[in-house]
Predicted model as a PDB file, atoms N, CA, C, CB and O in Angstrom, pLDDT in the B-factor column:
MODEL        1                                                                  
ATOM      1  N   MET A   1       0.850  -1.173   0.000  1.00 85.00           N  
ATOM      2  CA  MET A   1       0.000   0.000   0.000  1.00 85.00           C  
ATOM      3  C   MET A   1       0.891   1.230   0.000  1.00 85.00           C  
ATOM      4  CB  MET A   1      -0.965   0.001   1.218  1.00 85.00           C  
ATOM      5  O   MET A   1       1.881   1.290   0.730  1.00 85.00           O  
ATOM      6  N   LEU A   2       0.545   2.189  -0.805  1.00 86.00           N  
ATOM      7  CA  LEU A   2       1.291   3.432  -0.903  1.00 86.00           C  
ATOM      8  C   LEU A   2       0.361   4.568  -0.502  1.00 86.00           C  
ATOM      9  CB  LEU A   2       1.862   3.644  -2.342  1.00 86.00           C  
ATOM     10  O   LEU A   2      -0.767   4.666  -0.985  1.00 86.00           O  
ATOM     11  N   LEU A   3       0.846   5.418   0.381  1.00 85.00           N  
ATOM     12  CA  LEU A   3       0.058   6.543   0.860  1.00 85.00           C  
ATOM     13  C   LEU A   3       0.867   7.806   0.657  1.00 85.00           C  
ATOM     14  CB  LEU A   3      -0.342   6.367   2.354  1.00 85.00           C  
ATOM     15  O   LEU A   3       1.944   7.954   1.234  1.00 85.00           O  
ATOM     16  N   GLU A   4       0.366   8.709  -0.152  1.00 87.00           N  
ATOM     17  CA  GLU A   4       1.055   9.966  -0.381  1.00 87.00           C  
ATOM     18  C   GLU A   4       0.464  11.028   0.541  1.00 87.00           C  
ATOM     19  CB  GLU A   4       0.948  10.398  -1.870  1.00 87.00           C  
ATOM     20  O   GLU A   4      -0.752  11.180   0.654  1.00 87.00           O  
ATOM     21  N   LEU A   5       1.378  11.765   1.205  1.00 85.00           N  
ATOM     22  CA  LEU A   5       0.960  12.809   2.134  1.00 85.00           C  
ATOM     23  C   LEU A   5       1.664  14.112   1.786  1.00 85.00           C  
ATOM     24  CB  LEU A   5       1.259  12.401   3.596  1.00 85.00           C  
ATOM     25  O   LEU A   5       2.804  14.112   1.321  1.00 85.00           O  
ATOM     26  N   SER A   6       0.983  15.200   2.012  1.00 87.00           N  
ATOM     27  CA  SER A   6       1.624  16.499   1.865  1.00 87.00           C  
ATOM     28  C   SER A   6       2.548  16.711   3.060  1.00 87.00           C  
ATOM     29  CB  SER A   6       0.566  17.647   1.755  1.00 87.00           C  
ATOM     30  O   SER A   6       2.501  15.946   4.024  1.00 87.00           O  
ATOM     31  N   ASN A   7       3.382  17.738   3.002  1.00 86.00           N  
ATOM     32  CA  ASN A   7       4.274  18.047   4.118  1.00 86.00           C  
ATOM     33  C   ASN A   7       3.475  18.281   5.397  1.00 86.00           C  
ATOM     34  CB  ASN A   7       5.134  19.280   3.795  1.00 86.00           C  
ATOM     35  O   ASN A   7       3.833  17.771   6.459  1.00 86.00           O  
ATOM     36  N   ASP A   8       2.400  19.048   5.296  1.00 89.00           N  
ATOM     37  CA  ASP A   8       1.569  19.328   6.471  1.00 89.00           C  
ATOM     38  C   ASP A   8       0.929  18.052   7.011  1.00 89.00           C  
ATOM     39  CB  ASP A   8       0.480  20.352   6.124  1.00 89.00           C  
ATOM     40  O   ASP A   8       0.887  17.843   8.224  1.00 89.00           O  
ATOM     41  N   GLU A   9       0.437  17.207   6.124  1.00 89.00           N  
ATOM     42  CA  GLU A   9      -0.174  15.958   6.557  1.00 89.00           C  
ATOM     43  C   GLU A   9       0.848  15.054   7.242  1.00 89.00           C  
ATOM     44  CB  GLU A   9      -0.802  15.235   5.366  1.00 89.00           C  
ATOM     45  O   GLU A   9       0.521  14.379   8.219  1.00 89.00           O  
ATOM     46  N   SER A  10       2.073  15.035   6.742  1.00 88.00           N  
ATOM     47  CA  SER A  10       3.132  14.236   7.363  1.00 88.00           C  
ATOM     48  C   SER A  10       3.409  14.709   8.780  1.00 88.00           C  
ATOM     49  CB  SER A  10       4.415  14.301   6.528  1.00 88.00           C  
ATOM     50  O   SER A  10       3.556  13.898   9.694  1.00 88.00           O  
ATOM     51  N   ARG A  11       3.479  16.020   8.961  1.00 89.00           N  
ATOM     52  CA  ARG A  11       3.721  16.572  10.298  1.00 89.00           C  
ATOM     53  C   ARG A  11       2.570  16.247  11.248  1.00 89.00           C  
ATOM     54  CB  ARG A  11       3.923  18.091  10.219  1.00 89.00           C  
ATOM     55  O   ARG A  11       2.796  15.880  12.401  1.00 89.00           O  
ATOM     56  N   VAL A  12       1.348  16.384  10.765  1.00 92.00           N  
ATOM     57  CA  VAL A  12       0.177  16.094  11.595  1.00 92.00           C  
ATOM     58  C   VAL A  12       0.153  14.617  11.981  1.00 92.00           C  
ATOM     59  CB  VAL A  12      -1.126  16.476  10.854  1.00 92.00           C  
ATOM     60  O   VAL A  12      -0.136  14.280  13.129  1.00 92.00           O  
ATOM     61  N   LEU A  13       0.456  13.738  11.030  1.00 93.00           N  
ATOM     62  CA  LEU A  13       0.484  12.311  11.314  1.00 93.00           C  
ATOM     63  C   LEU A  13       1.564  11.984  12.338  1.00 93.00           C  
ATOM     64  CB  LEU A  13       0.715  11.515  10.030  1.00 93.00           C  
ATOM     65  O   LEU A  13       1.322  11.205  13.260  1.00 93.00           O  
ATOM     66  N   LYS A  14       2.741  12.562  12.191  1.00 92.00           N  
ATOM     67  CA  LYS A  14       3.815  12.318  13.149  1.00 92.00           C  
ATOM     68  C   LYS A  14       3.430  12.816  14.532  1.00 92.00           C  
ATOM     69  CB  LYS A  14       5.108  12.990  12.688  1.00 92.00           C  
ATOM     70  O   LYS A  14       3.690  12.138  15.527  1.00 92.00           O  
ATOM     71  N   ASP A  15       2.816  13.988  14.610  1.00 94.00           N  
ATOM     72  CA  ASP A  15       2.365  14.509  15.905  1.00 94.00           C  
ATOM     73  C   ASP A  15       1.343  13.573  16.553  1.00 94.00           C  
ATOM     74  CB  ASP A  15       1.759  15.912  15.735  1.00 94.00           C  
ATOM     75  O   ASP A  15       1.383  13.340  17.761  1.00 94.00           O  
ATOM     76  N   ALA A  16       0.432  13.043  15.742  1.00 96.00           N  
ATOM     77  CA  ALA A  16      -0.581  12.123  16.262  1.00 96.00           C  
ATOM     78  C   ALA A  16       0.062  10.826  16.762  1.00 96.00           C  
ATOM     79  CB  ALA A  16      -1.630  11.811  15.176  1.00 96.00           C  
ATOM     80  O   ALA A  16      -0.324  10.296  17.803  1.00 96.00           O  
ATOM     81  N   VAL A  17       1.033  10.327  16.021  1.00 96.00           N  
ATOM     82  CA  VAL A  17       1.733   9.106  16.436  1.00 96.00           C  
ATOM     83  C   VAL A  17       2.511   9.366  17.724  1.00 96.00           C  
ATOM     84  CB  VAL A  17       2.691   8.609  15.315  1.00 96.00           C  
ATOM     85  O   VAL A  17       2.474   8.551  18.645  1.00 96.00           O  
ATOM     86  N   ASP A  18       3.212  10.494  17.794  1.00 95.00           N  
ATOM     87  CA  ASP A  18       3.945  10.856  19.011  1.00 95.00           C  
ATOM     88  C   ASP A  18       3.020  10.906  20.223  1.00 95.00           C  
ATOM     89  CB  ASP A  18       4.640  12.209  18.831  1.00 95.00           C  
ATOM     90  O   ASP A  18       3.347  10.381  21.287  1.00 95.00           O  
ATOM     91  N   SER A  19       1.878  11.534  20.052  1.00 97.00           N  
ATOM     92  CA  SER A  19       0.912  11.650  21.142  1.00 97.00           C  
ATOM     93  C   SER A  19       0.378  10.275  21.550  1.00 97.00           C  
ATOM     94  CB  SER A  19      -0.249  12.569  20.731  1.00 97.00           C  
ATOM     95  O   SER A  19       0.236   9.984  22.737  1.00 97.00           O  
ATOM     96  N   SER A  20       0.086   9.442  20.562  1.00 97.00           N  
ATOM     97  CA  SER A  20      -0.419   8.101  20.854  1.00 97.00           C  
ATOM     98  C   SER A  20       0.614   7.265  21.599  1.00 97.00           C  
ATOM     99  CB  SER A  20      -0.825   7.395  19.563  1.00 97.00           C  
ATOM    100  O   SER A  20       0.269   6.512  22.510  1.00 97.00           O  
ATOM    101  N   LEU A  21       1.880   7.396  21.214  1.00 97.00           N  
ATOM    102  CA  LEU A  21       2.935   6.658  21.903  1.00 97.00           C  
ATOM    103  C   LEU A  21       3.027   7.076  23.367  1.00 97.00           C  
ATOM    104  CB  LEU A  21       4.281   6.876  21.208  1.00 97.00           C  
ATOM    105  O   LEU A  21       3.181   6.233  24.251  1.00 97.00           O  
ATOM    106  N   HIS A  22       2.935   8.354  23.611  1.00 97.00           N  
ATOM    107  CA  HIS A  22       2.987   8.855  24.986  1.00 97.00           C  
ATOM    108  C   HIS A  22       1.811   8.305  25.797  1.00 97.00           C  
ATOM    109  CB  HIS A  22       2.973  10.404  25.001  1.00 97.00           C  
ATOM    110  O   HIS A  22       1.988   7.865  26.933  1.00 97.00           O  
ATOM    111  N   THR A  23       0.634   8.331  25.220  1.00 97.00           N  
ATOM    112  CA  THR A  23      -0.559   7.821  25.897  1.00 97.00           C  
ATOM    113  C   THR A  23      -0.445   6.321  26.152  1.00 97.00           C  
ATOM    114  CB  THR A  23      -1.815   8.120  25.066  1.00 97.00           C  
ATOM    115  O   THR A  23      -0.813   5.840  27.224  1.00 97.00           O  
ATOM    116  N   LEU A  24       0.066   5.585  25.168  1.00 97.00           N  
ATOM    117  CA  LEU A  24       0.206   4.135  25.323  1.00 97.00           C  
ATOM    118  C   LEU A  24       1.171   3.780  26.449  1.00 97.00           C  
ATOM    119  CB  LEU A  24       0.683   3.510  24.016  1.00 97.00           C  
ATOM    120  O   LEU A  24       0.927   2.829  27.192  1.00 97.00           O  
ATOM    121  N   LEU A  25       2.259   4.527  26.585  1.00 97.00           N  
ATOM    122  CA  LEU A  25       3.191   4.257  27.687  1.00 97.00           C  
ATOM    123  C   LEU A  25       2.486   4.344  29.034  1.00 97.00           C  
ATOM    124  CB  LEU A  25       4.370   5.241  27.648  1.00 97.00           C  
ATOM    125  O   LEU A  25       2.712   3.514  29.914  1.00 97.00           O  
ATOM    126  N   ASP A  26       1.637   5.343  29.191  1.00 97.00           N  
ATOM    127  CA  ASP A  26       0.884   5.502  30.431  1.00 97.00           C  
ATOM    128  C   ASP A  26      -0.104   4.352  30.620  1.00 97.00           C  
ATOM    129  CB  ASP A  26       0.141   6.846  30.436  1.00 97.00           C  
ATOM    130  O   ASP A  26      -0.248   3.821  31.721  1.00 97.00           O  
ATOM    131  N   GLU A  27      -0.783   3.972  29.534  1.00 97.00           N  
ATOM    132  CA  GLU A  27      -1.736   2.867  29.620  1.00 97.00           C  
ATOM    133  C   GLU A  27      -1.039   1.547  29.952  1.00 97.00           C  
ATOM    134  CB  GLU A  27      -2.507   2.733  28.308  1.00 97.00           C  
ATOM    135  O   GLU A  27      -1.554   0.753  30.739  1.00 97.00           O  
ATOM    136  N   ILE A  28       0.126   1.313  29.357  1.00 97.00           N  
ATOM    137  CA  ILE A  28       0.882   0.088  29.635  1.00 97.00           C  
ATOM    138  C   ILE A  28       1.292   0.044  31.101  1.00 97.00           C  
ATOM    139  CB  ILE A  28       2.129  -0.004  28.727  1.00 97.00           C  
ATOM    140  O   ILE A  28       1.207  -0.999  31.750  1.00 97.00           O  
ATOM    141  N   ALA A  29       1.737   1.183  31.615  1.00 96.00           N  
ATOM    142  CA  ALA A  29       2.175   1.235  33.009  1.00 96.00           C  
ATOM    143  C   ALA A  29       1.041   0.946  33.983  1.00 96.00           C  
ATOM    144  CB  ALA A  29       2.772   2.591  33.313  1.00 96.00           C  
ATOM    145  O   ALA A  29       1.279   0.421  35.071  1.00 96.00           O  
ATOM    146  N   HIS A  30      -0.192   1.283  33.602  1.00 97.00           N  
ATOM    147  CA  HIS A  30      -1.318   1.113  34.512  1.00 97.00           C  
ATOM    148  C   HIS A  30      -2.167  -0.128  34.227  1.00 97.00           C  
ATOM    149  CB  HIS A  30      -2.185   2.325  34.452  1.00 97.00           C  
ATOM    150  O   HIS A  30      -3.117  -0.407  34.958  1.00 97.00           O  
ATOM    151  N   ALA A  31      -1.836  -0.866  33.182  1.00 96.00           N  
ATOM    152  CA  ALA A  31      -2.623  -2.054  32.835  1.00 96.00           C  
ATOM    153  C   ALA A  31      -2.342  -3.183  33.825  1.00 96.00           C  
ATOM    154  CB  ALA A  31      -2.308  -2.515  31.390  1.00 96.00           C  
ATOM    155  O   ALA A  31      -1.198  -3.411  34.219  1.00 96.00           O  
ATOM    156  N   ASP A  32      -3.392  -3.874  34.214  1.00 95.00           N  
ATOM    157  CA  ASP A  32      -3.262  -4.975  35.161  1.00 95.00           C  
ATOM    158  C   ASP A  32      -3.277  -6.338  34.472  1.00 95.00           C  
ATOM    159  CB  ASP A  32      -4.374  -4.906  36.183  1.00 95.00           C  
ATOM    160  O   ASP A  32      -2.510  -7.230  34.835  1.00 95.00           O  
ATOM    161  N   GLN A  33      -4.142  -6.494  33.492  1.00 97.00           N  
ATOM    162  CA  GLN A  33      -4.269  -7.793  32.824  1.00 97.00           C  
ATOM    163  C   GLN A  33      -3.104  -8.014  31.867  1.00 97.00           C  
ATOM    164  CB  GLN A  33      -5.610  -7.887  32.063  1.00 97.00           C  
ATOM    165  O   GLN A  33      -2.759  -7.148  31.063  1.00 97.00           O  
ATOM    166  N   ARG A  34      -2.518  -9.180  31.978  1.00 96.00           N  
ATOM    167  CA  ARG A  34      -1.336  -9.508  31.179  1.00 96.00           C  
ATOM    168  C   ARG A  34      -1.612  -9.454  29.670  1.00 96.00           C  
ATOM    169  CB  ARG A  34      -0.830 -10.890  31.555  1.00 96.00           C  
ATOM    170  O   ARG A  34      -0.815  -8.889  28.920  1.00 96.00           O  
ATOM    171  N   GLU A  35      -2.714 -10.027  29.226  1.00 97.00           N  
ATOM    172  CA  GLU A  35      -3.043 -10.044  27.795  1.00 97.00           C  
ATOM    173  C   GLU A  35      -3.269  -8.632  27.264  1.00 97.00           C  
ATOM    174  CB  GLU A  35      -4.289 -10.905  27.541  1.00 97.00           C  
ATOM    175  O   GLU A  35      -2.835  -8.295  26.162  1.00 97.00           O  
ATOM    176  N   PHE A  36      -3.955  -7.812  28.060  1.00 97.00           N  
ATOM    177  CA  PHE A  36      -4.226  -6.435  27.653  1.00 97.00           C  
ATOM    178  C   PHE A  36      -2.918  -5.652  27.567  1.00 97.00           C  
ATOM    179  CB  PHE A  36      -5.202  -5.754  28.641  1.00 97.00           C  
ATOM    180  O   PHE A  36      -2.709  -4.891  26.622  1.00 97.00           O  
ATOM    181  N   LYS A  37      -2.053  -5.835  28.537  1.00 97.00           N  
ATOM    182  CA  LYS A  37      -0.756  -5.151  28.550  1.00 97.00           C  
ATOM    183  C   LYS A  37       0.068  -5.555  27.321  1.00 97.00           C  
ATOM    184  CB  LYS A  37       0.021  -5.478  29.855  1.00 97.00           C  
ATOM    185  O   LYS A  37       0.711  -4.711  26.697  1.00 97.00           O  
ATOM    186  N   GLU A  38       0.046  -6.830  26.984  1.00 97.00           N  
ATOM    187  CA  GLU A  38       0.782  -7.318  25.806  1.00 97.00           C  
ATOM    188  C   GLU A  38       0.215  -6.721  24.520  1.00 97.00           C  
ATOM    189  CB  GLU A  38       0.732  -8.859  25.737  1.00 97.00           C  
ATOM    190  O   GLU A  38       0.970  -6.347  23.623  1.00 97.00           O  
ATOM    191  N   ALA A  39      -1.098  -6.633  24.430  1.00 97.00           N  
ATOM    192  CA  ALA A  39      -1.726  -6.032  23.246  1.00 97.00           C  
ATOM    193  C   ALA A  39      -1.314  -4.566  23.115  1.00 97.00           C  
ATOM    194  CB  ALA A  39      -3.271  -6.152  23.326  1.00 97.00           C  
ATOM    195  O   ALA A  39      -1.041  -4.085  22.015  1.00 97.00           O  
ATOM    196  N   LEU A  40      -1.272  -3.863  24.245  1.00 98.00           N  
ATOM    197  CA  LEU A  40      -0.840  -2.467  24.223  1.00 98.00           C  
ATOM    198  C   LEU A  40       0.621  -2.349  23.792  1.00 98.00           C  
ATOM    199  CB  LEU A  40      -1.037  -1.827  25.602  1.00 98.00           C  
ATOM    200  O   LEU A  40       0.981  -1.440  23.045  1.00 98.00           O  
ATOM    201  N   ARG A  41       1.457  -3.266  24.263  1.00 98.00           N  
ATOM    202  CA  ARG A  41       2.883  -3.255  23.873  1.00 98.00           C  
ATOM    203  C   ARG A  41       3.037  -3.509  22.373  1.00 98.00           C  
ATOM    204  CB  ARG A  41       3.678  -4.323  24.674  1.00 98.00           C  
ATOM    205  O   ARG A  41       3.864  -2.879  21.714  1.00 98.00           O  
ATOM    206  N   GLN A  42       2.247  -4.421  21.844  1.00 98.00           N  
ATOM    207  CA  GLN A  42       2.311  -4.700  20.404  1.00 98.00           C  
ATOM    208  C   GLN A  42       1.889  -3.469  19.600  1.00 98.00           C  
ATOM    209  CB  GLN A  42       1.413  -5.907  20.045  1.00 98.00           C  
ATOM    210  O   GLN A  42       2.503  -3.135  18.586  1.00 98.00           O  
ATOM    211  N   ARG A  43       0.846  -2.812  20.062  1.00 98.00           N  
ATOM    212  CA  ARG A  43       0.399  -1.575  19.390  1.00 98.00           C  
ATOM    213  C   ARG A  43       1.479  -0.505  19.484  1.00 98.00           C  
ATOM    214  CB  ARG A  43      -0.927  -1.051  20.015  1.00 98.00           C  
ATOM    215  O   ARG A  43       1.749   0.207  18.516  1.00 98.00           O  
ATOM    216  N   TYR A  44       2.095  -0.400  20.660  1.00 98.00           N  
ATOM    217  CA  TYR A  44       3.179   0.564  20.850  1.00 98.00           C  
ATOM    218  C   TYR A  44       4.328   0.285  19.871  1.00 98.00           C  
ATOM    219  CB  TYR A  44       3.694   0.517  22.309  1.00 98.00           C  
ATOM    220  O   TYR A  44       4.859   1.205  19.249  1.00 98.00           O  
ATOM    221  N   ASP A  45       4.699  -0.976  19.746  1.00 98.00           N  
ATOM    222  CA  ASP A  45       5.795  -1.353  18.844  1.00 98.00           C  
ATOM    223  C   ASP A  45       5.478  -0.988  17.396  1.00 98.00           C  
ATOM    224  CB  ASP A  45       6.078  -2.856  18.951  1.00 98.00           C  
ATOM    225  O   ASP A  45       6.341  -0.488  16.675  1.00 98.00           O  
ATOM    226  N   ARG A  46       4.244  -1.237  16.975  1.00 97.00           N  
ATOM    227  CA  ARG A  46       3.851  -0.899  15.601  1.00 97.00           C  
ATOM    228  C   ARG A  46       3.900   0.610  15.367  1.00 97.00           C  
ATOM    229  CB  ARG A  46       2.438  -1.430  15.302  1.00 97.00           C  
ATOM    230  O   ARG A  46       4.384   1.073  14.335  1.00 97.00           O  
ATOM    231  N   LEU A  47       3.394   1.365  16.336  1.00 97.00           N  
ATOM    232  CA  LEU A  47       3.413   2.820  16.201  1.00 97.00           C  
ATOM    233  C   LEU A  47       4.838   3.373  16.264  1.00 97.00           C  
ATOM    234  CB  LEU A  47       2.557   3.460  17.292  1.00 97.00           C  
ATOM    235  O   LEU A  47       5.160   4.331  15.561  1.00 97.00           O  
ATOM    236  N   ALA A  48       5.683   2.784  17.090  1.00 97.00           N  
ATOM    237  CA  ALA A  48       7.076   3.225  17.180  1.00 97.00           C  
ATOM    238  C   ALA A  48       7.795   2.983  15.850  1.00 97.00           C  
ATOM    239  CB  ALA A  48       7.807   2.489  18.332  1.00 97.00           C  
ATOM    240  O   ALA A  48       8.609   3.802  15.426  1.00 97.00           O  
ATOM    241  N   ALA A  49       7.497   1.867  15.199  1.00 95.00           N  
ATOM    242  CA  ALA A  49       8.086   1.586  13.887  1.00 95.00           C  
ATOM    243  C   ALA A  49       7.614   2.613  12.866  1.00 95.00           C  
ATOM    244  CB  ALA A  49       7.723   0.161  13.419  1.00 95.00           C  
ATOM    245  O   ALA A  49       8.400   3.084  12.044  1.00 95.00           O  
ATOM    246  N   LEU A  50       6.346   2.954  12.918  1.00 92.00           N  
ATOM    247  CA  LEU A  50       5.811   3.980  12.020  1.00 92.00           C  
ATOM    248  C   LEU A  50       6.464   5.330  12.307  1.00 92.00           C  
ATOM    249  CB  LEU A  50       4.276   4.084  12.167  1.00 92.00           C  
ATOM    250  O   LEU A  50       6.795   6.074  11.384  1.00 92.00           O  
ATOM    251  N   GLN A  51       6.645   5.640  13.577  1.00 92.00           N  
ATOM    252  CA  GLN A  51       7.289   6.899  13.962  1.00 92.00           C  
ATOM    253  C   GLN A  51       8.707   6.974  13.376  1.00 92.00           C  
ATOM    254  CB  GLN A  51       7.334   7.036  15.511  1.00 92.00           C  
ATOM    255  O   GLN A  51       9.112   8.015  12.860  1.00 92.00           O  
ATOM    256  N   ARG A  52       9.449   5.881  13.458  1.00 92.00           N  
ATOM    257  CA  ARG A  52      10.812   5.853  12.904  1.00 92.00           C  
ATOM    258  C   ARG A  52      10.800   6.068  11.396  1.00 92.00           C  
ATOM    259  CB  ARG A  52      11.497   4.519  13.234  1.00 92.00           C  
ATOM    260  O   ARG A  52      11.711   6.694  10.853  1.00 92.00           O  
ATOM    261  N   ARG A  53       9.782   5.558  10.717  1.00 89.00           N  
ATOM    262  CA  ARG A  53       9.693   5.742   9.266  1.00 89.00           C  
ATOM    263  C   ARG A  53       9.303   7.171   8.907  1.00 89.00           C  
ATOM    264  CB  ARG A  53       8.683   4.763   8.668  1.00 89.00           C  
ATOM    265  O   ARG A  53       9.711   7.680   7.863  1.00 89.00           O  
ATOM    266  N   LEU A  54       8.530   7.813   9.750  1.00 87.00           N  
ATOM    267  CA  LEU A  54       8.106   9.191   9.488  1.00 87.00           C  
ATOM    268  C   LEU A  54       9.194  10.209   9.820  1.00 87.00           C  
ATOM    269  CB  LEU A  54       6.855   9.507  10.285  1.00 87.00           C  
ATOM    270  O   LEU A  54       9.251  11.280   9.217  1.00 87.00           O  
ATOM    271  N   GLU A  55      10.039   9.880  10.760  1.00 84.00           N  
ATOM    272  CA  GLU A  55      11.053  10.818  11.268  1.00 84.00           C  
ATOM    273  C   GLU A  55      11.893  11.458  10.155  1.00 84.00           C  
ATOM    274  CB  GLU A  55      11.973  10.098  12.239  1.00 84.00           C  
ATOM    275  O   GLU A  55      11.981  12.685  10.102  1.00 84.00           O  
ATOM    276  N   PRO A  56      12.510  10.673   9.269  1.00 81.00           N  
ATOM    277  CA  PRO A  56      13.348  11.307   8.237  1.00 81.00           C  
ATOM    278  C   PRO A  56      12.552  12.178   7.274  1.00 81.00           C  
ATOM    279  CB  PRO A  56      14.085  10.247   7.452  1.00 81.00           C  
ATOM    280  O   PRO A  56      13.067  13.174   6.765  1.00 81.00           O  
ATOM    281  N   VAL A  57      11.310  11.810   7.025  1.00 76.00           N  
ATOM    282  CA  VAL A  57      10.476  12.586   6.106  1.00 76.00           C  
ATOM    283  C   VAL A  57      10.174  13.954   6.695  1.00 76.00           C  
ATOM    284  CB  VAL A  57       9.167  11.841   5.793  1.00 76.00           C  
ATOM    285  O   VAL A  57      10.310  14.968   6.011  1.00 76.00           O  
ATOM    286  N   VAL A  58       9.773  13.988   7.937  1.00 73.00           N  
ATOM    287  CA  VAL A  58       9.402  15.239   8.591  1.00 73.00           C  
ATOM    288  C   VAL A  58      10.643  16.089   8.852  1.00 73.00           C  
ATOM    289  CB  VAL A  58       8.655  14.961   9.910  1.00 73.00           C  
ATOM    290  O   VAL A  58      10.602  17.306   8.670  1.00 73.00           O  
ATOM    291  N   GLU A  59      11.752  15.463   9.278  1.00 69.00           N  
ATOM    292  CA  GLU A  59      12.965  16.213   9.576  1.00 69.00           C  
ATOM    293  C   GLU A  59      13.613  16.793   8.334  1.00 69.00           C  
ATOM    294  CB  GLU A  59      13.948  15.334  10.291  1.00 69.00           C  
ATOM    295  O   GLU A  59      14.283  17.823   8.415  1.00 69.00           O  
ATOM    296  N   SER A  60      13.429  16.159   7.186  1.00 68.00           N  
ATOM    297  CA  SER A  60      14.079  16.634   5.970  1.00 68.00           C  
ATOM    298  C   SER A  60      13.382  17.858   5.376  1.00 68.00           C  
ATOM    299  CB  SER A  60      14.122  15.523   4.943  1.00 68.00           C  
ATOM    300  O   SER A  60      13.950  18.551   4.532  1.00 68.00           O  
ATOM    301  N   GLU A  61      12.169  18.119   5.811  1.00 61.00           N  
ATOM    302  CA  GLU A  61      11.434  19.265   5.299  1.00 61.00           C  
ATOM    303  C   GLU A  61      11.881  20.530   6.001  1.00 61.00           C  
ATOM    304  CB  GLU A  61       9.929  19.065   5.471  1.00 61.00           C  
ATOM    305  O   GLU A  61      11.924  20.587   7.230  1.00 61.00           O  
ATOM    306  N   GLN A  62      12.212  21.535   5.227  1.00 50.00           N  
ATOM    307  CA  GLN A  62      12.593  22.815   5.809  1.00 50.00           C  
ATOM    308  C   GLN A  62      11.336  23.648   5.992  1.00 50.00           C  
ATOM    309  CB  GLN A  62      13.634  23.558   4.918  1.00 50.00           C  
ATOM    310  O   GLN A  62      10.518  23.788   5.083  1.00 50.00           O  
ATOM    311  N   VAL A  63      11.206  24.187   7.174  1.00 47.00           N  
ATOM    312  CA  VAL A  63      10.045  25.010   7.500  1.00 47.00           C  
ATOM    313  C   VAL A  63      10.521  26.427   7.712  1.00 47.00           C  
ATOM    314  CB  VAL A  63       9.295  24.477   8.756  1.00 47.00           C  
ATOM    315  O   VAL A  63      11.413  26.673   8.524  1.00 47.00           O  
ATOM    316  N   TYR A  64       9.939  27.351   6.997  1.00 43.00           N  
ATOM    317  CA  TYR A  64      10.293  28.769   7.118  1.00 43.00           C  
ATOM    318  C   TYR A  64       9.124  29.516   7.745  1.00 43.00           C  
ATOM    319  CB  TYR A  64      10.661  29.383   5.727  1.00 43.00           C  
ATOM    320  O   TYR A  64       7.992  29.435   7.268  1.00 43.00           O  
ATOM    321  N   ALA A  65       9.409  30.229   8.799  1.00 39.00           N  
ATOM    322  CA  ALA A  65       8.336  30.977   9.479  1.00 39.00           C  
ATOM    323  C   ALA A  65       8.403  32.430   9.090  1.00 39.00           C  
ATOM    324  CB  ALA A  65       8.436  30.832  11.013  1.00 39.00           C  
ATOM    325  O   ALA A  65       7.590  33.230   9.551  1.00 39.00           O  
TER     326      ALA A  65                                                      
ENDMDL                                                                          
END                                                                             
């Protein structure tokens, strides 16, 4: 699957992923059930991989204010 994003869309997506990762860390820390905690960790891992793929795209864009 190929998804084309504008520069602004890439930044928004990265911000959303960053926010989700932060929230997931808190949820993992407070989860009691082992299966639920593992599911959250798997989701975290997938989002972290996506974050790593987005990083060079967003960082390579020059933003002029």
